[in-house]
C-alpha positions in Angstrom: 0.0 0.1 0.1 1.1 3.6 -0.6 -0.2 7.0 -0.2 0.3 10.5 -1.7 1.7 12.8 1.0 1.7 16.6 0.3 1.5 15.5 -3.3 4.4 13.2 -3.4 4.0 9.4 -3.4 5.4 7.8 -0.2 7.0 4.7 0.0 5.2 1.4 0.0 4.2 -0.2 3.4 2.3 -3.0 4.5 -0.3 -2.2 7.3 0.3 -4.3 10.5 -2.6 -3.2 12.7 -6.3 -2.6 12.0 -8.2 0.2 13.4 -9.7 -0.8 16.8 -13.3 0.3 18.1 -13.1 3.5 19.9 -10.0 4.6 17.8 -10.6 8.4 16.9 -10.0 7.7 13.3 -12.9 5.1 13.0 -15.7 7.6 12.3 -13.8 9.2 9.5 -12.9 5.8 7.8 -16.6 4.8 7.9 -17.7 8.0 6.1 -15.1 7.4 3.5 -16.0 3.8 3.2 -19.9 4.2 3.1 -19.2 7.1 0.6 -18.2 4.6 -1.8 -21.2 2.3 -0.9 -23.5 5.5 -1.7 -21.9 5.8 -5.2 -22.4 2.1 -5.9 -26.2 2.3 -4.8 -26.8 5.7 -6.8 -25.3 4.0 -9.9 -27.5 1.0 -9.7 -30.4 3.4 -9.1 -29.5 5.5 -12.2 -29.3 2.1 -14.3 -32.7 1.2 -13.0 -31.5 -2.2 -11.5 -32.0 -0.7 -7.8 -35.7 0.5 -7.5 -35.8 2.9 -4.4 -38.6 3.6 -2.1 -40.9 6.5 -2.7 -43.4 8.0 -0.2 -45.8 9.1 -3.1 -45.7 8.1 -6.8 -44.0 11.6 -7.6 -42.1 11.9 -4.4 -38.3 11.8 -3.7 -36.7 8.5 -4.3 -34.8 7.1 -1.1 -32.5 4.3 -1.6 -30.4 4.6 1.4 -29.8 6.7 4.5 -26.4 6.9 6.3 -25.9 7.7 9.8 -23.0 8.1 12.3 -22.0 4.3 12.2 -25.2 2.4 10.5 -27.1 2.8 7.5 -30.6 1.7 6.2 -31.2 0.6 2.7 -34.7 0.8 0.9 -35.7 -0.9 -2.3 -38.8 -2.6 -3.9 -39.8 -5.9 -2.1 -39.1 -8.7 -4.6 -36.4 -11.3 -5.0 -34.7 -9.6 -7.9 -34.2 -6.5 -5.6 -33.1 -8.4 -2.8 -30.6 -10.0 -5.2 -29.5 -6.4 -6.3 -29.0 -5.2 -2.8 -27.0 -8.5 -1.9 -24.8 -8.1 -4.9 -24.0 -4.5 -4.0 -23.1 -5.2 -0.5 -21.0 -8.3 -1.5 -19.2 -6.1 -4.0 -18.6 -3.3 -1.4 -17.2 -5.7 1.2 -14.8 -7.3 -1.3 -13.7 -4.0 -2.6 -13.2 -2.8 1.0 -10.5 -5.4 1.7 -12.6 -7.6 4.0 -15.2 -5.2 5.8 -18.1 -7.4 7.0 -21.7 -6.2 7.1 -23.5 -8.1 9.9 -26.8 -8.4 11.5 -29.4 -7.6 8.6 -32.9 -8.4 9.0 -35.8 -7.9 6.6 -38.6 -5.4 8.0 -41.8 -4.1 6.8 -41.8 -0.3 6.7 -45.2 0.0 4.9 -48.8 -1.0 5.1 -49.7 -4.6 4.4 -49.9 -5.1 0.7 -47.5 -2.4 -0.2 -44.7 -4.1 -2.1 -41.7 -2.4 -0.3 -38.9 -3.5 2.1 -36.0 -2.5 3.8 -32.8 -4.2 5.0 -32.0 -2.6 8.4 -28.7 -3.3 10.3 -29.7 -4.4 13.9 -27.7 -5.0 17.0 -28.1 -7.8 19.5 -29.0 -6.2 22.8 -25.9 -8.0 24.5 -23.7 -6.3 22.0 -25.1 -2.8 22.3 -22.6 -0.1 23.1 -22.2 1.4 26.5 
């Protein structure tokens, strides 16, 4: 791995330690990583393969929401869309060098009969931050 430092390419190096929970750098790295995920999602929305959630037929399309250290993904509720979401997450995890996305559940966020769903990251209560 190498970096540009003040516009000059630095010497190659091999990282020997990861970033640990609580590291002050963690939130910034998360923001950089999910920014790329946002671009991947938006490109699929632009291609028409990811069908985002709309509150109204002519309303704003919502495909994802990013928070401090979590995110919520929205798409039409069918197996093809679930496959698209999974493929994007798999590509993102592979490109990130081994980042793992865990604890996903399928939730209903609309009245019964509405063909919408969201994948929402969840935390086990025993793993909750203190």
